[in-house]
DRENZA-324661 format. One line per 5 residues: number of its first residue (from 1); for each residue x, y negated, z of N, C-alpha, C, CB. Coordinates in Angstrom, 3 decimals, decimal comma, m for minus. Each point is the difference from the previous one (the first is absolute). Glycine has a CB too. Layout:
<gunus>
NUM) X:Y:Z:X:Y:Z:X:Y:Z:X:Y:Z  ... $
</gunus>
This chain:
<gunus>
1) 27,055:10,024:46,248:0,529:m0,104:m1,348:m1,076:0,338:m1,034:2,286:0,584:0,865  m3,077:0,449:m0,604:m1,036:0,421:m0,936:m1,074:m1,074:m0,173:0,438:2,376:0,647  m0,918:m3,033:0,434:m0,992:m1,072:m0,183:0,560:m1,168:m0,815:m1,041:0,660:2,177  2,322:m0,967:m1,993:0,614:m1,088:m0,748:0,075:0,347:m1,485:1,326:m0,654:2,034  m0,969:1,887:m2,347:0,064:0,451:m1,388:m1,387:m0,046:m0,648:1,967:1,473:0,572 $
6) m2,975:m1,039:0,163:m1,385:m0,043:m0,499:m0,425:m1,440:m0,267:m0,543:2,102:1,277  0,881:m3,000:m0,368:m0,346:m1,410:m0,158:0,680:m0,595:m1,237:m0,283:m0,196:2,493  1,560:0,470:m2,675:0,731:m0,526:m1,160:m0,564:0,546:m1,304:2,052:m0,203:1,410  m2,378:1,481:m1,434:m0,581:0,604:m1,195:m1,356:m0,627:m0,304:1,216:2,150:0,480  m2,031:m2,340:0,534:m1,318:m0,619:m0,190:0,135:m1,422:m0,530:m0,924:1,416:1,849 $
11) 1,846:m2,183:m1,290:0,204:m1,378:m0,458:0,477:m0,048:m1,447:0,530:m0,664:2,348  0,367:1,563:m2,715:0,494:0,000:m1,383:m1,115:0,395:m0,973:2,316:0,570:0,828  m3,144:0,397:m0,473:m1,130:0,378:m0,861:m0,995:m1,129:m0,102:0,303:2,387:0,632  m0,544:m3,096:0,464:m0,919:m1,135:m0,014:0,534:m1,110:m0,901:m0,759:0,579:2,329  2,050:m0,845:m2,266:0,548:m1,083:m0,823:m0,053:0,351:m1,482:1,497:m0,657:1,893 $
16) m1,312:1,919:m2,234:m0,128:0,426:m1,399:m1,447:m0,123:m0,442:1,946:1,578:0,256  m2,870:m1,118:0,571:m1,416:m0,045:m0,352:m0,509:m1,433:m0,099:m0,311:2,205:1,121  0,739:m3,075:m0,226:m0,496:m1,376:m0,027:0,621:m0,788:m1,140:m0,336:0,094:2,465  1,551:0,224:m2,830:0,645:m0,684:m1,116:m0,594:0,462:m1,314:2,107:m0,219:1,327  m2,449:1,501:m1,431:m0,630:0,539:m1,194:0,950:0,173:m1,176:m2,071:m1,055:0,771 $
21) 3,299:0,657:m0,624:0,946:0,083:m1,100:1,152:0,904:0,404:m0,638:m2,307:m0,803  0,739:3,437:0,155:1,071:0,938:0,315:1,124:m0,133:m1,025:m1,659:1,583:1,061  1,284:m1,622:m2,351:0,988:m0,104:m1,069:m0,062:m1,387:m0,623:m0,169:2,475:m0,449  1,283:m2,859:m0,142:0,043:m1,250:m0,760:m0,722:0,231:m1,330:2,208:m0,714:1,097  m2,993:m0,268:m1,527:m0,710:0,112:m1,270:1,034:m0,106:m1,130:m2,150:m1,006:0,996 $
26) 2,241:2,014:m1,871:0,988:m0,044:m1,085:m0,261:m1,148:m0,976:0,262:2,471:0,219  0,805:m3,012:m0,768:m0,114:m1,092:m0,971:m0,826:0,422:m1,207:2,215:m0,884:0,755  m2,124:2,149:m1,153:m0,771:0,467:m1,163:m1,504:m0,108:0,256:1,877:1,566:m0,597  m2,292:m1,352:1,836:m1,417:m0,089:0,351:m0,439:m1,462:0,013:0,170:2,123:1,363  0,604:m2,981:m0,728:m0,375:m1,419:0,056:0,025:m0,632:m1,394:0,920:m0,135:2,338 $
31) m0,002:0,579:m3,196:0,046:m0,513:m1,375:m1,218:0,469:m0,803:2,520:m0,017:0,103  m2,898:1,271:0,052:m1,194:0,520:m0,686:m1,227:m0,785:0,444:1,033:2,304:m0,156  m1,127:m2,588:1,436:m1,125:m0,768:0,532:0,000:m1,418:m0,572:0,057:1,374:2,114  1,094:m2,040:m2,086:0,095:m1,381:m0,497:m0,348:m0,099:m1,476:1,748:m0,449:1,706  m1,395:1,467:m2,471:m0,334:0,022:m1,425:m1,508:0,164:m0,189:2,267:0,974:m0,530 $
36) m2,874:m0,101:1,325:m1,429:0,277:m0,127:m0,857:m1,133:0,566:0,517:2,437:0,137  m0,058:m3,058:0,938:m0,777:m1,056:0,666:0,875:m1,248:0,203:m1,430:1,754:1,171  1,741:m2,467:m2,248:0,907:m1,144:0,113:m0,569:m1,168:0,821:0,922:0,677:m2,197  m2,225:m0,771:2,357:m0,617:m1,106:0,743:m0,376:0,380:1,428:m0,856:m0,862:m2,155  1,335:2,002:2,628:m0,347:0,474:1,342:0,538:m0,937:1,071:0,003:2,350:m0,848 $
41) m0,815:m2,551:1,880:0,375:m0,850:1,142:m0,221:0,788:1,285:m0,607:m2,124:m1,268  1,259:1,689:2,335:m0,156:0,599:1,340:0,194:1,516:m0,040:m1,585:m1,848:0,617  2,704:2,287:m1,144:0,290:1,426:m0,188:0,526:0,617:1,300:0,503:m0,419:m2,444  m1,091:1,534:2,839:0,462:0,760:1,164:0,180:1,453:m0,431:m1,191:m1,568:1,636  2,390:2,088:m1,448:0,306:1,373:m0,404:m0,153:0,954:1,171:1,573:m0,862:m1,742 $
46) m1,978:2,097:1,440:m0,032:1,058:1,010:0,502:1,299:m0,624:m1,941:m1,117:1,201  2,562:1,906:m0,356:0,569:1,282:m0,404:m1,054:1,079:0,220:2,366:m0,759:0,577  m2,724:1,470:m1,634:m1,014:1,052:0,093:0,623:1,396:m0,075:m1,658:m1,563:m1,038  2,957:1,669:1,251:0,789:1,232:m0,028:0,096:0,631:m1,383:m0,682:0,361:2,335  m0,431:m0,220:m3,054:0,057:0,536:m1,362:0,073:m1,135:m1,015:m1,300:2,029:0,731 $
51) 1,392:m3,247:m0,242:0,069:m1,172:m0,863:m0,113:m1,258:0,826:m0,984:1,295:m1,891  0,567:m2,374:1,240:m0,075:m1,299:0,646:m1,292:m0,690:m0,407:2,515:m0,179:0,045  m2,986:m0,706:0,824:m1,209:m0,763:m0,289:0,280:m1,479:0,235:m1,472:1,963:0,641  0,971:m2,775:m1,566:0,126:m1,450:0,126:m1,401:m0,585:0,158:2,139:m0,037:m1,400  m2,388:m0,598:2,540:m1,248:m0,736:0,216:0,285:m1,441:m0,403:m0,794:1,544:1,914 $
56) m0,103:m2,122:m2,714:0,278:m1,333:m0,518:m1,269:m0,688:m0,460:2,263:0,761:m0,683  m2,137:m2,049:0,406:m1,095:m0,774:m0,570:0,312:m0,289:m1,455:m0,542:m1,026:2,242  m0,436:1,231:m3,086:0,090:m0,336:m1,418:m1,136:m0,994:m0,239:1,028:2,292:m0,711  m0,710:m3,571:0,806:m1,046:m1,014:m0,016:m0,777:0,113:1,298:m0,163:0,048:m2,537  m1,159:0,065:2,449:m0,852:0,147:1,190:m0,242:1,459:0,369:m1,092:m2,150:m0,596 $
61) 1,710:3,068:m0,125:m0,251:1,429:0,190:1,123:0,635:0,813:m1,268:0,077:m2,173  0,887:0,676:3,211:0,960:0,750:0,813:0,098:1,413:m0,568:m0,523:m1,386:2,085  1,737:1,813:m2,421:0,232:1,302:m0,623:1,077:0,773:0,751:m0,676:m0,943:m2,223  0,700:2,259:1,991:1,074:0,859:0,501:0,452:0,865:m1,165:m0,921:0,017:2,396  2,183:m0,191:m2,811:0,570:0,776:m1,097:0,902:1,087:0,581:m0,108:m2,003:m1,564 $
66) m0,048:3,221:1,055:0,773:1,144:0,478:0,987:0,435:m1,082:m1,924:0,741:1,475  3,161:m0,495:m1,049:1,062:0,458:m0,899:0,636:1,254:0,573:0,434:m2,361:m0,786  m0,074:3,277:m0,094:0,693:1,221:0,416:1,460:m0,336:0,287:m1,570:1,449:m1,381  2,276:m0,508:1,965:1,413:m0,209:0,326:0,835:m0,329:m1,227:m0,271:1,556:1,906  m0,137:m1,072:m3,083:0,756:m0,262:m1,226:m0,392:m1,340:m0,643:0,173:2,480:m0,356 $
71) m0,943:m3,295:1,055:m0,438:m1,333:m0,431:m1,124:0,026:m1,024:2,284:m0,777:0,453  m2,854:1,939:m0,726:m1,133:0,036:m0,926:m1,267:m0,407:0,757:1,104:1,830:m1,397  m1,930:m2,613:0,722:m1,240:m0,493:0,593:m0,989:1,146:0,111:0,391:m2,308:m0,947  m1,028:2,427:2,097:m0,954:1,077:0,256:m1,441:m0,497:m0,082:1,700:1,116:1,451  m1,995:m2,251:m0,768:m1,358:m0,548:0,009:0,006:m1,362:0,670:m0,987:2,317:0,052 $
76) m0,104:m3,061:m0,281:m0,223:m1,264:0,694:m1,427:0,006:0,522:1,685:m1,236:m1,461  m1,826:0,893:2,743:m1,299:0,035:0,668:m0,469:m1,410:0,344:0,541:2,271:0,926  m1,854:m2,459:m1,053:m0,628:m1,276:0,361:m1,268:0,298:0,774:0,957:m1,167:m2,041  m1,085:0,628:3,247:m1,227:0,165:0,770:m1,097:m0,826:m0,638:1,302:0,419:2,118  m2,470:0,189:m2,231:m1,146:m0,700:m0,582:m1,238:0,270:0,859:0,999:0,181:m2,339 $
81) m2,047:m0,945:2,083:m1,273:0,182:0,702:m0,863:1,004:m0,770:0,114:m2,368:0,930  m1,076:2,968:m0,247:m0,903:0,964:m0,629:m0,702:m0,617:m1,209:m0,337:1,120:2,225  m0,054:m2,386:m2,116:m0,693:m0,677:m1,096:0,857:m0,134:m1,255:m1,305:m1,233:1,704  2,635:1,313:m1,542:0,910:m0,115:m1,151:0,209:1,324:m0,731:1,132:m1,858:1,189  m1,636:2,941:m0,628:0,122:1,303:m0,671:m0,848:0,016:m1,271:0,416:1,138:2,223 $
86) 0,033:m0,427:m3,250:m0,863:0,191:m1,175:m1,297:0,697:0,422:2,032:0,135:m1,525  m3,117:m0,457:0,871:m1,309:0,577:0,332:0,030:1,529:m0,017:m1,092:m2,036:m0,961  1,815:2,617:m0,005:0,080:1,462:m0,092:0,638:0,614:1,245:0,156:m0,209:m2,485  0,831:m0,477:3,062:0,663:0,511:1,209:m0,939:m0,124:1,201:2,267:m0,642:m0,932  m2,964:m0,483:1,037:m0,968:m0,181:1,089:m1,071:1,097:m0,059:0,409:m2,506:m0,023 $
91) m0,928:2,742:m1,170:m1,041:1,018:m0,181:0,529:1,382:0,350:m1,053:m1,394:m1,794  2,265:1,707:1,343:0,589:1,317:0,282:0,203:0,197:1,498:1,140:m0,038:m2,236  m0,685:m0,979:2,924:0,185:0,108:1,463:m1,353:0,199:0,666:2,063:m1,472:m0,088  m3,054:0,699:m0,340:m1,333:0,081:0,600:m0,706:1,333:m0,285:m0,149:m2,476:m0,223  0,528:3,156:m0,846:m0,608:1,287:m0,348:0,843:1,189:0,478:m1,045:m1,102:m1,987 $
96) 2,201:0,828:2,562:0,886:1,080:0,439:m0,467:0,573:1,337:1,917:m1,079:m1,220  m1,270:2,159:1,636:m0,328:0,596:1,295:0,448:m0,898:1,156:0,204:2,282:m1,030  0,506:m3,380:0,709:0,463:m0,942:1,014:m0,861:m1,269:0,035:2,319:0,902:m0,292  m3,490:m0,852:m0,330:m0,853:m1,188:m0,111:m0,417:m0,555:1,360:m0,820:0,884:m2,173  0,681:m0,032:3,169:m0,426:m0,440:1,333:1,181:m0,447:0,872:m1,937:1,573:m0,174 $
101) 3,152:m1,342:m0,311:1,177:m0,389:0,772:0,216:m1,500:m0,139:1,043:2,283:m0,328  m0,451:m2,909:1,354:0,317:m1,423:m0,041:1,160:m0,246:m0,959:m0,818:m0,281:2,371  0,759:m0,822:m3,072:1,064:m0,377:m0,933:1,011:m0,870:0,725:m1,586:0,127:m1,965  2,858:0,197:1,790:1,084:m0,761:0,631:0,770:m0,795:m1,051:0,187:1,740:1,817  1,106:m1,603:m1,791:0,892:m0,741:m0,903:m0,173:0,503:m1,424:1,652:m0,364:1,867 $
106) m1,707:m0,575:m2,800:m0,125:0,332:m1,422:1,182:m0,621:m0,722:m2,547:0,112:0,121  3,182:0,674:m0,995:1,143:m0,502:m0,746:m0,108:0,334:m1,484:1,395:0,236:2,053  m0,983:m1,185:m2,836:0,149:0,179:m1,444:1,464:0,374:m0,198:m1,877:m1,689:m0,635  2,123:2,788:m0,074:1,361:0,512:m0,154:0,383:0,022:m1,472:m0,255:1,391:2,084  1,278:m2,165:m2,428:0,553:0,021:m1,352:1,089:1,056:m0,047:m0,533:m2,458:m0,370 $
111) 0,494:3,286:m0,672:0,968:1,077:m0,176:0,706:m0,160:m1,335:m1,392:1,538:1,423  2,527:m0,849:m1,601:0,669:m0,054:m1,306:m0,934:0,407:m1,137:2,164:0,496:1,139  m1,812:m0,886:m2,335:m0,784:0,265:m1,217:m1,352:m0,700:0,038:1,146:2,206:m0,221  m1,208:m3,344:0,894:m1,224:m0,810:0,093:m1,193:0,747:0,572:0,832:m1,268:m1,924  m0,586:2,263:2,767:m1,094:0,719:0,657:m0,434:m0,788:1,225:0,862:2,236:m0,830 $
116) m2,130:m2,073:1,169:m0,588:m0,713:1,123:m0,826:0,971:0,822:m0,039:m2,159:m1,304  0,171:2,078:2,616:m0,790:0,809:0,921:m0,508:m0,900:1,108:1,339:2,082:m0,530  m2,373:m1,616:1,200:m0,525:m0,690:1,169:0,018:0,973:1,167:m1,459:m1,522:m1,425  2,001:1,070:2,553:0,021:0,819:1,212:m1,005:m0,604:0,977:2,453:0,673:m0,344  m3,418:0,141:0,750:m1,031:m0,430:0,934:0,144:0,850:1,259:m1,584:m0,719:m1,884 $
121) 1,909:0,077:2,992:0,103:0,725:1,257:m1,401:0,112:0,600:2,389:m0,824:0,387  m2,749:2,033:0,018:m1,292:0,229:0,647:0,255:0,699:1,330:m1,212:0,150:m2,242  0,311:m0,390:3,196:0,149:0,651:1,298:m1,362:0,298:0,606:2,187:m1,172:0,347  m2,235:2,322:0,288:m1,211:0,422:0,700:0,196:m0,172:1,501:m0,551:1,644:m1,842  1,803:m1,504:2,283:0,372:m0,177:1,405:1,484:m0,343:0,029:m1,797:1,636:0,833 $
126) 2,318:m1,815:0,375:1,434:m0,283:0,126:0,852:1,152:m0,501:m0,499:m1,455:1,946  m0,084:2,652:m2,002:0,757:1,182:m0,401:m0,337:0,485:m1,407:0,094:0,623:2,387  m1,153:m1,143:m2,970:m0,402:0,393:m1,347:0,139:m1,199:m0,929:m1,596:1,744:0,915  2,758:m1,802:m1,574:0,290:m1,081:m0,935:0,565:0,598:m1,277:0,424:m1,628:1,893  m0,798:1,045:m3,022:0,512:0,461:m1,292:0,254:m1,198:m0,902:m1,245:2,185:0,230 $
131) 2,178:m1,997:m1,142:0,212:m0,933:m1,091:m0,571:0,644:m1,254:2,092:m1,003:1,081  m2,994:0,297:m1,736:m0,589:0,472:m1,251:0,652:m0,768:m1,146:m2,215:0,583:1,139  2,675:0,133:m2,147:0,651:m0,608:m1,156:m0,912:0,127:m1,218:2,292:0,535:0,946  m2,619:m1,672:m1,554:m0,911:m0,044:m1,136:0,668:m0,625:m1,216:m1,929:m0,149:1,577  1,503:0,581:m2,767:0,356:m0,703:m1,238:m0,922:m1,218:m0,087:0,781:2,160:m1,199 $
136) m0,471:m3,136:0,342:m0,904:m1,148:m0,176:m1,395:0,413:m0,484:2,003:m1,401:m0,504  m2,092:2,577:m0,124:m1,287:0,500:m0,495:m0,797:0,734:1,083:1,024:0,196:m2,268  m0,470:m0,096:3,481:m0,718:0,619:1,103:0,235:1,479:0,191:m1,653:m1,697:m0,371  2,608:2,273:m0,328:0,310:1,423:0,182:0,860:0,155:1,259:m0,121:0,434:m2,521  m0,320:0,436:3,438:0,772:0,268:1,204:1,191:0,887:m0,375:m2,079:m0,210:1,475 $
141) 3,275:m0,309:m1,295:1,218:0,735:m0,350:0,421:0,943:1,128:0,719:m1,923:m1,448  m0,788:1,417:2,684:0,394:0,822:1,146:m0,496:m0,671:1,272:2,046:0,877:m1,226  m2,151:m0,076:2,271:m0,266:m0,533:1,331:1,063:0,587:0,932:m2,534:m0,238:m0,440  3,161:m0,643:1,190:1,092:0,415:0,865:m0,292:m0,422:1,431:1,629:m0,172:m1,910  m1,327:1,042:2,826:m0,133:m0,322:1,421:1,022:m1,080:0,345:m0,821:2,355:0,551 $
146) 0,414:m3,302:0,251:0,892:m1,052:0,438:m0,100:m0,165:1,503:m0,218:m1,150:m2,215  1,183:0,487:2,788:0,007:m0,229:1,449:m0,608:m1,325:0,333:2,015:1,397:0,223 $
</gunus>
């Protein structure tokens, strides 16, 4: 009986994890998204527990918009190449204590009040990875450990 219970529990956890959707996306969130991005195509929603994320195409650009549970917009992320970073951000990364670390995923992040940040993932090894957050002027706002 115990092995059967373990198997059923494992299968149910796997189906939740593979589906990725635990809660239904509230209409207020989808309406806020549709108002903000009326031309969005290929929309895929995911539940982030503290809110929701919509991955979508806006023209030729792939974006991810994040909304809080109350349907307020939190941020929109766009993956970009290192060459697309502002020169000040490139210089700041190259002059930082992480200059010798390999550069990974880079994202341009739009925030409320027309604020803009750049997230540059750097790694020294499989166990030493950080996200560096910069202003467009190259000021390092924070560095956070990432997995």
